[in-house]
C-alpha positions in Angstrom: 126.0 51.3 102.6 124.2 54.4 102.1 126.1 56.7 99.1 124.7 59.7 96.8 126.0 60.1 93.7 127.3 64.0 93.0 124.7 64.8 90.4 122.1 63.6 93.1 123.1 66.1 95.7 123.3 69.0 92.9 119.5 67.6 91.9 118.3 67.8 95.6 120.0 70.5 96.1 118.5 72.4 93.3 115.5 71.0 94.4 115.8 72.5 97.5 116.2 75.9 96.7 113.7 76.4 94.0 111.0 73.9 95.5 109.8 73.4 91.9 110.5 69.7 89.6 110.2 72.4 86.4 112.2 75.1 87.5 114.7 72.1 88.8 115.4 70.6 85.4 115.5 74.2 83.6 118.6 75.4 85.7 120.3 71.5 85.4 118.8 71.1 81.7 117.7 67.4 82.6 113.8 66.6 82.3 111.4 67.0 84.7 111.4 62.6 84.9 115.5 62.7 85.7 114.4 65.0 88.5 111.4 63.2 90.0 113.7 60.0 89.6 116.8 61.1 91.1 114.6 61.9 94.6 112.2 58.9 94.5 116.0 57.2 94.3 117.4 58.9 97.2 113.8 58.8 99.2 114.1 54.7 98.6 117.2 54.5 100.1 116.9 57.2 103.0 113.8 55.3 104.1 111.8 58.4 104.7 110.3 61.3 101.9 112.3 64.1 101.4 109.6 66.4 99.7 106.0 66.8 100.9 104.4 67.4 97.5 101.1 68.5 96.6 99.3 69.9 93.2 100.2 73.2 94.4 103.5 73.3 96.0 106.3 71.4 96.8 107.9 71.7 100.8 111.1 70.3 102.4 110.5 67.9 105.1 111.9 68.2 108.5 114.1 65.4 107.4 115.4 67.1 103.9 115.4 70.2 105.8 118.1 68.3 107.9 119.4 66.6 104.8 120.1 69.6 102.7 122.0 71.3 106.0 124.2 68.1 105.8 125.0 67.9 102.8 125.3 72.0 101.2 128.9 72.3 103.1 130.3 69.2 102.4 128.9 70.0 98.4 130.1 73.6 98.6 133.4 72.1 99.8 133.9 69.7 96.7 133.5 72.6 94.6 135.6 74.5 95.8 138.5 71.8 96.3 137.3 71.3 92.5 138.0 74.8 91.4 141.2 75.4 93.7 142.6 72.4 91.7 141.8 73.8 88.3 143.6 77.4 89.0 146.6 75.4 90.7 147.0 73.4 87.6 146.8 77.0 85.3 149.8 78.0 87.4 147.9 81.0 88.1 146.5 83.7 91.3 143.2 83.3 92.8 140.8 85.7 90.4 137.2 86.7 89.7 136.4 88.4 86.2 133.7 90.4 86.3 132.0 92.2 83.7 130.5 95.6 83.7 128.9 98.0 80.9 130.6 101.4 80.6 131.1 103.0 83.7 129.2 100.9 86.2 132.0 99.9 88.2 132.0 103.2 90.1 128.8 102.6 91.6 129.7 99.4 92.6 133.1 100.3 94.6 130.7 99.2 97.8 131.0 95.6 96.5 133.8 95.4 95.6 136.1 97.4 97.9 134.3 94.6 100.2 135.2 91.4 98.7 138.9 93.0 98.3 138.7 93.6 102.1 137.6 90.2 102.9 139.5 88.2 99.7 143.0 90.6 99.6 144.9 88.2 97.7 142.6 87.4 94.8 142.7 89.5 91.9 139.3 91.0 90.9 139.3 91.9 87.7 137.5 94.3 85.4 136.4 93.6 81.5 133.9 96.0 80.2 130.8 94.1 79.0 129.2 95.8 75.5 125.5 96.7 75.3 125.9 95.2 71.6 127.1 91.7 72.8 126.4 91.5 76.7 126.2 87.9 76.8 129.0 86.5 74.8 131.8 86.8 77.7 129.6 85.3 79.8 129.1 82.4 78.1 132.2 81.8 76.8 134.0 82.1 80.1 136.0 85.0 79.2 133.8 86.7 82.6 132.7 85.2 85.8 129.5 87.4 86.5 128.7 90.6 85.1 126.6 93.5 86.0 123.6 93.9 83.0 120.3 95.1 83.0 117.2 93.2 83.9 115.3 91.0 83.2 118.0 88.1 81.2 115.2 85.6 79.3 118.4 83.6 78.0 118.2 79.7 78.8 121.8 79.0 79.8 121.9 82.3 81.6 120.5 83.1 85.5 120.2 86.5 87.6 122.2 85.5 91.0 121.4 88.8 92.4 120.1 92.2 91.8 122.8 94.4 92.7 121.6 98.5 91.0 118.5 100.0 90.8 118.4 103.3 88.8 115.6 106.0 88.0 114.1 106.3 84.5 113.9 110.0 83.3 112.2 111.8 80.5 114.4 113.4 78.0 114.0 116.2 75.9 115.3 119.4 74.3 115.4 122.5 76.4 112.6 124.7 74.2 110.3 121.3 74.7 107.0 122.5 75.8 107.9 119.6 79.3 111.2 121.1 79.9 109.4 123.7 82.5 107.9 120.2 84.2 109.3 119.0 87.6 108.1 116.3 86.9 105.4 114.3 84.0 103.4 111.2 84.1 103.3 108.1 81.5 100.0 109.1 80.3 101.2 112.6 80.0 104.6 111.3 77.7 102.1 109.1 75.9 100.7 112.0 73.9 104.5 112.7 72.4 106.3 111.2 69.8 108.1 108.4 72.3 111.7 107.5 70.5 113.4 104.0 71.3 116.3 104.1 72.8 118.3 103.4 69.8 120.9 100.6 71.1 121.3 97.3 69.9 119.6 95.6 72.5 117.0 92.6 73.4 113.0 93.4 72.7 112.9 93.1 76.2 115.5 95.1 77.6 114.2 98.0 75.6 110.9 97.5 76.9 112.6 97.4 79.9 114.2 101.1 79.6 110.8 102.2 78.3 108.0 102.2 80.7 104.3 101.4 79.6 105.7 100.4 76.5 105.5 103.8 74.8 108.9 103.9 72.7 107.9 100.2 71.0 103.9 101.1 69.9 103.9 105.0 69.9 107.0 106.2 67.8 107.0 106.0 63.8 110.7 107.1 63.8 113.2 104.7 63.2 116.7 105.6 65.4 119.6 102.8 65.5 121.6 104.8 67.9 122.1 106.6 70.8 123.2 109.7 69.1 120.6 109.7 66.9 118.5 110.0 69.5 120.0 113.0 71.1 120.1 114.3 67.5 116.5 113.8 67.0 115.7 115.3 70.8 118.1 118.5 69.9 116.5 118.8 66.3 112.5 118.1 67.0 111.3 120.3 69.7 108.5 117.8 70.3 110.5 114.7 70.6 110.5 112.6 73.8 113.4 109.9 75.1 113.4 108.4 78.1 117.3 107.8 79.9 118.6 106.2 82.6 119.7 108.1 86.0 123.5 106.5 84.7 122.8 108.6 81.3 122.3 111.5 83.3 125.2 110.8 85.9 127.7 110.1 83.3 127.1 111.0 79.5 125.2 114.2 79.8 126.5 117.0 77.3 123.9 119.9 77.8 122.3 119.0 74.8 118.6 117.7 76.7 116.5 118.4 79.9 116.1 115.7 82.5 112.8 115.5 83.8 111.5 112.7 86.8 108.6 110.2 86.1 105.6 110.8 88.5 105.2 106.8 88.7 109.1 106.6 89.4 109.8 103.9 87.1 113.6 102.2 87.4 115.9 99.7 85.9 117.1 97.2 87.6 120.4 95.6 86.8 121.8 92.0 88.2 124.9 89.6 88.2 124.6 87.2 85.9 126.1 83.8 85.1 126.1 80.6 83.5 123.6 78.4 84.8 125.3 75.6 86.9 127.3 75.6 89.5 129.6 78.9 89.9 133.3 79.3 91.0 134.2 80.0 94.7 134.6 83.4 94.2 131.6 84.1 92.4 129.8 82.7 94.8 131.7 85.1 97.7 131.3 88.3 95.7 127.0 87.8 95.3 126.9 87.1 98.9 128.4 90.7 99.2 125.8 91.9 97.0 123.3 90.4 98.4 124.8 91.5 102.4 124.6 95.2 101.2 121.3 95.2 99.0 120.8 96.9 95.7 122.3 100.3 95.5 120.2 102.7 94.8 121.4 106.0 92.3 119.4 109.3 94.0 117.7 110.9 91.4 117.5 113.9 93.5 121.1 114.1 94.2 121.9 113.5 90.4 119.3 116.0 89.3 120.5 118.7 91.6 124.3 117.6 90.1 122.7 118.2 86.6 121.2 121.6 87.4 124.8 122.8 88.3 126.2 121.7 85.9 124.3 123.5 83.2 124.3 127.0 85.4 127.6 126.5 84.9 127.6 126.2 81.3 125.2 128.7 81.1 127.5 131.3 82.8 
């Protein structure tokens, strides 16, 4: 009788998605030889190759494609059944806990609204993620999935889908010589004292929010918080910092001027989850985010709104 263990099915389906033995092993926390052994065992039982392997690539054979399509639906039903049993055992309703930093939940309304319309019986709960501890709530299960800056270089976490894109702009004092400019290039900014973000974030996030690496390599000044950055901008007419679109939209207090950068750098956000099989509602939320596509914050609209607020303050 032909049969496959659940772990072998998981290995096969993961390799069918990744098409790379090393990445499959990393995702499943096993060794590459364990992946090879599992696939070889299944191919021996079936009597035909499931993958074509060359020195340059791994690809599914037509039989492998058929097996993937046949197994995937059943495998998902098994996971959903286990998830449903777990929920029943806990005596609670179907629920999804979504982690979001700050006010970003407002920009994700198209995703969460569509989720609620399709699954009105599911209790979708929001939990705020702290910038100084973004990964712990995912790791300990306090949230099922969280919207975080990209990239995420954590071995036990994976990006399920890119969900949001926001512009990065330059921020200067009103008296700064660049303040009247309609735009500025990264090359021009490199001539100034470009401050780091002041946020307690991993180095790779600091690099993501500082296009061109200027803040990490040029400045000699130490600023430890976002408020210190704003204070430094206000007090020093020569200082420059980078700001995200959401900062312009939600946190502006009239103390700085925001200038578009000609290269149009952006900060990308993704839905991040623990490595391994995800619960049904997590997968549904990810599928909806993928269906809608990355939501983009409009720099032009936010700058127009910022100028209106500034004119109101000055009048």
